[in-house]
N, C-alpha and C positions, 0 to 999 in steps of 0.2 A: 326447941329440939331441932337441930340441923338436919335438912334434908339429905338423904343418902344418894349419891350419884352412882349409878352402876357403871363400871368400867366398860361394859359392852354397849354403851349408848352409841348410836350412829349419828347422833346431832353434829353438824358442821362437815360431815364428810363430803357433802356435795360441793364445798368450797375447794377442797382439794382437787376434786375431779374437774370443776370449772377451771381451776388455775392450770392444771395439765392440758386440758382441752384448748385453753387459750394459747398457751405456748406452742401447742401443735398447729392450731390455726394461723398463729402469727408466723410460724416457720413456713407453712404452706403459701401464706399470702406473700412472705418475702420472696419465696422461690417463684411464684406466679408473677408478681409485679416487677421486683428488682432484676431478677434473673431474665424475665421476658424483655424489660429495657435494654439489658445488656445484649441479648441476642438479636433483638431487632435493630439496635444500633450497629451491631457487627455486620449485619446484612447490608444496611445502608452504607456503611463505610466501605465495604467491598464493592458496591455499586459505584461509589464515588472514584475509587481509585481505578476500577476497570474503565469508567468513562474517561478519566484523565489520561490513562496510558494509551488507550486507543487514539484520542485527540492528538496526543503527542506524537504517536507513530504516523498519523496521517500527515500532520505538519512536517515531520522528518522526511517522509517520502515525497511529498508534492509541493512543500514550500522552500524549504532549505535544509538539505541533508548536512551541511557542514557547520552551520551556525548552532553551536550547543551552549551557548552562553545564557545567562540569566534573563536576557532581554530577547533572545532568539525566538522564533515562532514556536519551536517543539516544547520548550519549558513553559513558555506563557500559555500556550493552548492546554498542555497537561494540567497546570494548576487552575486555569479559568474553569476547565470542565469538572475537575475534582470539586471545586468550591460550588459549582452550581448544583451539587447534590447534597443536601443538607443530612447531617447525623443527629437524629433526635432534635431537630428544629434548629440546629446551628451548623455553620460551616466547620467542616473539619479543619484541623491545622496541618497546612502543607507548606513547608519552607521551600521556596523555589530553589534555593542554593543546596540544601542538604537532603531534601526529600524528593527531588525531581532530578534522576541521575541516569547515566548511559552505561550500564555494566555489560560486559560480553553476554551474548545470547546464550541461554542455558543449552541449546542444542548444538550449534556450531561454532560458539565462540567468537562470531562476526560482531561488528561495532554497529549493527542495525536496529538495536533494542533501547527502549526507554522504559524506565521503572519509576512508579509513582508510590509513595509512603503517605499515609493519612492517619492523623491521631486525633482521638477525642479522650483525653485523660488528664489527670492531676499535674503531670509533669508539664503538659503544654498549656496549663491554665484553663482548660475547657472540659472538666471532668462530667461525667453523665450523672444525673441526679439519682440519689439513693433515698428512698421513702421508708419502708419498713425495715431496712436493714440497720437503721440507726438503732434499733431496739436491742439488737445483739452486738453492737459495737462495730458495725460496717460502716464506715464514713465516706468512701469514695469507691468508684469503679470507673473503669475505662476501656477503650478499644483502640486498636491499631489495626490497619489493613495495609496490603502491599499487592501491586499487579505490575507485570511486565508485558509490553506488547512489542512487536516486532514489525518493521517495515521491510518484510521480506521481498526478495527477488522472485517475481512471478515469471512463468516461462511459456505461458499458453494464453490464447484467446479464442472466444467463441464468436468473435465479429472481426476476422481478419480482413483486410482488404486485399483484392486480387492484383497487388504490386509487389513483387519481389525485388528489393532493392540491392544493388551491388555493395558488398561491404567494403569497408575502408582499407586501404592499403598504404604502405610506406613508399612514397614517391621519390625514385632516384633517377629516373630516365626523362630528359637526357642528362640532368644535373644531379649528382649525388645529393642527397639530403635536400631534395626539393620540396616544394609545398603542395600539399594535397589540397586541391581547391577545383572550381568550376572547370577550369581548362586543362586539368590533368587528365592523362589517359593511362589506362592500366596497360604496361608492357613488360611482361616478366622476362624478356629476352634482351640481348644486346650487351654491350660492355657495362652498362649500369642498370641491371634489371630492377624494375620495381618489386618489392617484397611484400607478399601477403602471408599473415599468420592468422588462422581462424581463432576465435576465442575458445576457450575451454572452461570447465566449472571453476577453475582458480586462476586463469589468466585471460585478460581481455584481448591478447595478441595485438594485432595492428587495427583491429576494429573500433567501433564507435564507443566512446565513453561519455559518462554524465559530465566529467570536468571539462572535457574539451568541446563537447558537441551539444549539450542541452542549452536550448534557447536559440540556437542558430537558424538562420533561415536555410531552408533546403528546397532545391527545386527538383521535382521529379520529371523525368524525361522518358516518354514512351520509347521502349527498346525496339531497335531495328536490326534485323539479322546482319546488315551490312554495316552497322555502326561499330566503332570502338567503343569501349566500355569507359565512361568517365563518371564523376560523382553524380548520383542522382539517377542514373541510368537503371531502368527497371524492366524486368521480364513479366509481361502479363500472365496471369495465373487462371487455371480452371478450377474454381472451387465449386462446381456445380456437383450434387450428390450422385449423378450418373456419369459425370466426366463427359467431355464432348459437348457441353452446353454452348449455347449461341452467344452472340454479342449482347442479345436482351438480358441474359442471366448475368453476364460480366457487368452491364450496366446496373443492374438491380443490386448486385453485391457490393458496388461502390456507395450507392445511396442507402442500402440496408445491410443485412447481414447473411452470410452464408450459413447453411444449417449444419456446420461441423465446427469441432473445436480443433485448432491446429496448434502445434507446440514446437518448441525448439528440438531439432533432431529428426523432424519429418522431412520426407521428400514430397514436393507438390507438384501435380501435373501443370504442364504449360499450356497457354493459349497463345497461338501465333496468328499473323495476320495483321491488318491495319486496325489498331484499336484507339486511333486518335479520336474519332467520333464518338464512340461509346464511352471512352474516358471522360471526355468534355461534358457529355451529357450527365452521366452519373455524378461528376463532381458538382455540376450547377444544382441538380437534384438534392445532394447532400447540403450543400450551402444553404438552399432555401428551408430546410429544416429548422435552421437556427440562425436566421439572418442577422440578428443583433450580436452575435458573438464576434470579438475582435482581438487582435493581438495587442497586448501592451508592451511596447518595446522596452520601456524604462524597467519594470518590474519583471519582465519576461514571463508573462502569464496570460491566460485567456480572460478576458472580462466581457461583460454584457450578455452572457448566455442566458437563455430561458429556462435552462436545465440545471440541475447540480452538476451534472457532467455533460458538457456538451457532445452531441453526436458528431460533431466536426473533428473531435480528438479521436483519431482512429489508430489501429495497430498495424504496422508495416512489417512484413517478414524480411529478414535480411539473409542473402545466401551466400554459401562458401564460394568466393570468387575463383580460386584456383581449381576446385572440383568442377566448377561449371564449365571453365575453360577446357579442362582436361577430357570432359566428356561430350565435346562438341561445340561449346561456345553459343554465342547468340542465337537463339531460335531453337537449338538442338540440346544444350547442356542440361544436367541434372540439377534442378533447384533443390538443394539440401539447406534447410533453415538452421542458422547457426546463432541468431539473435531476432528479437522482436523490438521494433522502435515504437514510441509513442509519436504521433504527428498530428498537429493542429492543420487541417486544410483551410488555408486562407483565401486562395483565389486561384482562377485559371488565368495564365498569362500567355498568349499564343496557344501552343500546343503543351505547355508545361503546367503540371500542378506545383503551386508554390505554398509553402507552409513553414512551420517551425517544430523543431524537435522538442518534445515534451515528455514528461512522465505520465503514466496512464494506470489506473488500477485494473487489474485482470486477474488471470487464474493461475493455480499451480496444478500442474498434472505430472504424472510419472513420465520422466524422459530427461532430456538434456537440460542444461542450465548454463548461465554465465555468472561470474562473480559480480557483486552487489555495485562495484564501480561501472560495470557496463550494463547493468539492468535498467531499462527504461520502463519496464512493467513492474508494478509493485502490487503485493497483497498484504493487507493489514491483518496481522494475526495476534490473538491474546494468547500468549505462550505460558504465563504463569500468573 
């Protein structure tokens, strides 16, 4: 006689529950493991492009702003630093031609930005691993990241040197279209007057520019109230917090830093009197801070420094030449800052401070500015 099976029997029900539970556990495992790989890799890829974009902007600002070729320092630095950051144990794919580019900056449409894209996906032949997703048909996953950095024009310094340099002018006297150089003097009068146009946020005027002046030797001459103004002539400044500081503070602010941030657009108090001795003493003390630093005339850069940024690379304020003369001239005129130069202090030669015009990392503050082609101060910003 056959055994009768009750339809209400619960035998085998646990198999259904186990199967459903297994599917749920697999789904959770896939979410935790495979999705976790995806998001960890996404953050790693972002770190890679952030590092690449920042390195490219540094090279753009301080190595060669105009060389944007595949072998130029900006592109090479960007890809090198992007590849130095692994994405799930492998280099991300960064094509130096198509993935390192120079788009207009998102905020001001300037040409001072560099963008880096990095990939780890099937299209580039380096997909991320898939472990549990295979059970539900997921065979591949990948990530892409992008970053844009800017070699922005800075406009301020918290270590300004107390030397306000006369801005550059168009030399016409005595000969029209003459050469601005060490022997030129500023004379805005006569049949062929010299012409000075101060820089503005959109125009460098007749002032200093990177294309014309970067890397050139520049000789600073201590200003004398009875001197005519020529290239390198400077007005000593009073950067002390109380103003009216003595020669010792002036000397200390040459070898060290004044406790203020000064920017383009500021008027700075003057210091008159014989500053030849304190200038020489301060410069020698500054050089002693980094004796190994030297100027490489071939590559036009500072070498041999004991520091990532030599303390002998300093910030020089440039004053509005016409306003200085209109308000009293040497010893009396208003020092209105219209630009700030980077300057490598190379040596004292007689009473002159001799060095080279360079770019310098510095600050951005609310106030005036100059266009990028006239900005010797740079700030590296991650803008996107």
